[in-house]
N, C-alpha and C positions, 0 to 999 in steps of 0.2 A: 503494500500500500504503499503510495506517493505522502511526502510529509502533510505534503497542501491537505489531503482528504483525513488525515489524524488528526487536522488543528479544527481548536472551538473558541469559538471568541471569547475573550477574554473580557474586555475592553472594545469602544472606540472613543480614540482621544481626539483631539484635534485638529490632526492632519496625519496620525497613523494607528493602523486600527492592529492589537496585539491578541495571539492564539495562544492558549497553551496546546500544549504538544509533550506528547509521553516520555518519560527520562530527563524530567525537571527542566526542559529547555520550553523556549516560547518564541512561534511566530511573529517579525513584527509585518504588517503588508503597508511600505510605502505608500498613501492615495497621493492623486491631486488637489485636496482638498488646501485651503489657503488659510490662514488667521492673521488676525489685527489688533493688537489692544486687546486679545484675550480674546474675539471672536471671529467663529468661522464663516467667512464668509463665502453667498452664493455661488458664484460664479469659479471652476477651478483651472489653474492651471496645469495648461495637457507639456505631458512629461515632467510633471514636477518632482512624481513620486519617483520615476525611473534614477532621474539625477540624484534624490536622496539616499537613496539604496547601495548606488554604484561609489559615491561619494563618502556616505561613510562606510564603504567597504576599504573605499584606496585609503581614507585616513589610518585605521584601523589596520593594514596591512603597514604601515609605513611610519608612526610612529611607533615611539620609545617607551612602550608600558605595554602591561599586560589590557587586555578586555573580552567582552564578553563575545566575540563576534565566531560562531559554529561556522556555518555556510552561507552562502547564497543563491537560492535555490528559483530563484525567477528572476527577471527583468528588474522588480517592486519588491520582492521579499527576502526575507533576511532572518536563517535561523540560530537563538543569540541564547544563552544558557540565562537560568534565570537565577535573579542575585534579592540578595535584602534591597532592597536601595539605602543610598542613606539620602534624608530629606531634605537638603540643600543642593539649590542648585548654584551651581560652582562657575560665576561670570567675572572674568579677566577684562579688564579695559585697558588698552592702551594710548587712546582719543580722549578727548572732553567730546564725545558725541553721545545722543542719544538720554537719556531717563538722568544718567551726571548729570551731563550740565546742567540739565531744568534744577537738577539738585542743588550744585553748585551757584547758579543763581541764584538759588536762592536762600542760599545760608546752609542749607542742612548737611551739607558734604565741605567741611574746613578745604577751601585750594589757593595752595600760595601763586602760582602760578597765574600769568596772563589768564583771562573767563572768556579765550574764544572759541569759537565754535568751529570743534574737528581739531583746535592743537595735538599737536602730539604730546601723551605724557611725561615726564621726566624717567619712568621707567612705568611698568604693567604694572595695574594696583586687583586686589585682588578685592570682590566686589559682588558678596554671595547673596544671593532670593532667596524666601522660603519658597519651599515646593507645591503649589496648588495647583489645581484642575480649574478655576475662576481667575487668582490675581494672583503674582509673586510680587514682594513687597522685601525690600532691602533689608538685611539683619546683620547684626555686628556679631564680634565673636563670641564676646559677653552676655547677650539677648539668646545666641546659637547654643550655650552651653549651660544657662542658665530653664534654659528651654527642653533640653534633653535630645535635643536633634542630634548633637556630636558632642561631644569632650575633644579638652584644650588637644589632645596631641592629633586628636582626628580632625582636627581643624586645620591646625600649624601643617598637617601632611596633605592634608586635600589644596590650601594658601601654596602651597609650595610646588606641589608635583603638577595643578591644574596652569600655573606661571609659568610651566617648566614647558611642559607642552601647546600652550600658547605661541611663545617661544619657539618650537623647533616647526610648527605654521604656518608660522610667521616668516619664516627664511625659507619654505619650498615655495609656498603663496608671490613671495617679493621677486623668484626666481623666473617666473612667469607674467612677471606683470602688474602684482596686486599686491593692497594690502588688504590686513587682517586688522580693522578697526579696533574689536571685542568680540567675545566668543562664551557661550555658552560650555559648558559639561557638565556630565551627570556621572556617579560615581555608585558603583554598591559593594556588598562585601558577598566574597566566594567563597567558604569558610570564614576564616581569622583574618583571610586577605581583601584588600580595598582594591579593584581593579575598576578600568573605564568604562565605562554603559551606555545605552540610551544610542545616539547617533551622532552623528555631527556632517553638519554643510550646508547650505545658504540658509534653512529656519534657525541655524545653532549661534550663528556670525555677519559680521558684517562687511562687506567686500566691495574694496573701492578701489576699481585701475587708476594705478600706478602717476600715470600723466594726464588725472585729470583733476589729482588731486589736490588743492589749496584751502588753506584754515580760512576760516572767518563765512564763509559757508554753506549751505545742506550741501554732501557730496553726492557726487555720478554715485548709481548705488547696481551691482551687481548679486543682490539680496532681493530678499524680500519687501523692502526697503521704499522702493518705487511701491510699491502696493498702499504699505503703510501715508506715504507721501498725497498720496490721492485722497485716500482720505481724509487727512487731516485739510487738505483745499475746498473738499463738499463739506467739510465743518460734521463732519461724523464724529470725527475724533471729539469733539466738543458735545457731542450729544451725551457719546462713551460716558465721558468727566463727567456731565451734570446727571447724569440718570447714576453713577455709582456716589457721586456725593448726595444724593437722595437715596438711596438704599434700593434705585431699583432696577432691574435687570435691563441691561444693555439693549439699546432700541436695533431695531432688526437693521440689519446691514444692506447698503444699496448692491445694487451686480453690479462685477468689472466691467467698463469700456473693454469691446475686443481690441481695437490696437496695444491699450494698457494689457491685459491677458497676453499678447502676441509679444511682446518685448519683453516681458519680465521671463517668460519660458525659453528666448532664445538667448536670455543671460546666464540665465538656470545650464542650460546647455553649454555656450562659450566657458563659465567658467569651469567646469566639470573637465571641457576641453584639455583647456588649457593649462591649467592647472596638472592635471592624471596629467597629459600627453596619452591620452587614449580615446575613441572616436565613442560618442554614446551609439 
């Protein structure tokens, strides 16, 4: 019996469906769905699931860190070890962008350098969040330890390992003409060993072409930032923020225009092919 036929749906995520398999394994099915601001949008991005699956395999293969990948069994399906996941999103930021820039502007995060959008940070920082199906929130080491999410030793390991992995990826992406501005990693326990888990692709990192990089403005994006920027432009993010402020569900998201969908799909494929040196 094929692996896919043995699979039983465990959970439908925002962009990835997870199935149980025998022998403590899981099957990830990477979909063409796209989410932004913790909302799944109604318009799929063609080839996105295939890019995410194959990108994850590439990074798991080349990064110097044990991981949970077992095999890729289809264009958009990956078999992985079932782990006890660590309930912290391990975010590394190399540039002053996204929510970090917003928090710096509001004085929530102390920053001694010039507060210029997209400025490169003196060195990458570990900026973890809670792990939630609805909305991830920034969390300090003290808060993470006090909440029992991790202990001091585990937090320090995650911080060091995440920054190390980010720097490995920055080096590889740079050779292909890209900047990885920030990234989200997830880790899990394989017995008593912490290993890299989940997936790694344009849904987990911001990717900018080096030749277009210019601090002080919104950057050209080869990830789903194009979608976020469009939603901001049509006022949808303001509606999401207003709903959250009033403890209401997010409003129904709009359909994405065809030209945007085509552009995002093309950039996902191009980023994969340039960084990996492989044809999709």
